[in-house]
Residue, then its C-alpha position, 0 to 999 in steps of 0.5 A: m879584789r878591791m870593792i868601790p863604794v857607790k858613794r865614792l865621788l871623783t874630782p869634779a873635773v874627772a867626773g865631768l870627763c866620765l859623764l861626757g863619755a857615758v852619754s856620748l853624743f846624747a845630751h842626757y842619760t840614755w837607756l833601754s827601758p822595759v815595761p814591765s821588767t818582771v813579766k810572766p811567761g807568755e806575756t809581752v814586754t815593750v822596750l823603749l829607748a828613753s832619755g832624760h837628765a834625771f834617771p829613771a824619768a824619761e823626758q822628750p822622745l828621742k827622734g832620728v835614732d836608727v836603733k837595731a834591737k834584739v833579745a836573747d832568751p834564757a837559753g841564749r837564743t837571739t831574736v831580732l826585734e822590729v823597732a818603730d817610733k810610735g811617738r815616744g821614740p824608738e821602741a820594740t816589743f817581744k813575747t816571753g817564753p820560758e822562765g828566766l832572764y831575758r837580755v835585750a840590746g839596742e845598737y846605734d852605730r853612727g859610724v864617722i860623723s862630723r860636728t859642723p855649724e849646722g850640727w852633726k853630719p855623716g862623713g869625715r874630714a874629706s866631706h867636712p874639712g871645716a868640722s870642729s870635731v870628727i869622730k867614729s861613734y857607737n852606742s849600745f843600750l841593754c836591759a834585763v827582763r826576768t820572770p817572777g822568781t828568777a834570781l838576779d845573778s848575772a847577764a853575760p855579754l852578747g858580743l856587741a861591738f861595745e857593751v856593759s854586762w854585769s854579775r852579782t857579787g857578795r857585796g854588790i855588782a861586778v861590771l864588765v866592759t867588753a868589745g866583741g866579747k873581749p875585755v876593754e881596759g881603761a873604760d870609765v864606769s859609772i852607776i845610778l842607784g834609784s835616781g839622781e846623777a851618775k857616780p863614777a866608779g872607776k876605770t876598768g883594768s886589764a880584765g875589763r872589770v870594776d867591782i862596785e859595792i851596793a849597800e843594803p837595803f837598796k832596791g830599785p832601778v839601776l843604770l850602769t854605764g861604760s864608755v871609752s874614747k881613744p885616738a883614731p889610727a894614723g891616716s884615719d878620716y876622723d879624730a877619735e873613736r867614742l864608744s858607750s854603753s848603758y845597762f838598765l836593771t832592777w835590783d832586789 
C-alpha cells in the first residue's frame, strides 16, 4: 500500500477545501486535549475541548457547545462522562484503572442548522426559508490516554456516527475513517505533527484508510482529522451533510 509522506502538500485550492471540511463549523482547529496524556493507574485525567489557530495551543474557550463524552478503558468497557464548563470550555474528568490505553470521545451533534443573517440557527429551510446555507452537522473529538509503558499501537473505532481512528505501521500511521463502524470512502484526511498547519494527506479509499509516513525521530503531539461533505437526499429539509472528526495523540 502506498505511503503518503507528511511533507506532501496539495494545491492551495484543494488544501483549502480539506481544511474547511476538517474544522466544519468551527473557525479553527478543535480537539479533545487530555491532561495528562500519560498517567499512572488510579490517577485522574481532565479532558478539555480545545480550539485554536495554531495547534496545540488553545485560544479562547469554546462556549455553547453541548458535548456528550465517554471513555473506553483498556478492556473496552465504556463509561459516560459528565461534561461541564468551568470557564475554559467543555471539560470532563475520569480516573484511570488498569494499565493500558484509554480512548476518550466527545460528540457534538447539532442536527439540521441554518445560516441566517443572525448566525447559525436550529432548523431547516421550513423554519428559515431565507437561509444562505442549511446543513446537517456532526462533529466528534477523540484523544488517547495511556499508562506508562503502554505501547502506542492502535486505537480501534468506538462506533460513533463519524470518527477517525488509527493504527501504527512500520513507517508511520494508518488513519481509518468510519461511520457507525463502517469504512467511509472519499473522506479528506489531514495531519498536524507537533505544531503548525494541517497537511492534507489524501482521501480514503473503499477501506476508509489513508497511510501516512512519519519520519523519525519525530516525537510529540499529533492531530489527525477526517471530514466529508455530501449532498442531502432528495426531499430533505437541508442542502448537505457535513461530518468531521479529530484525534489527538502523543507520538513517541
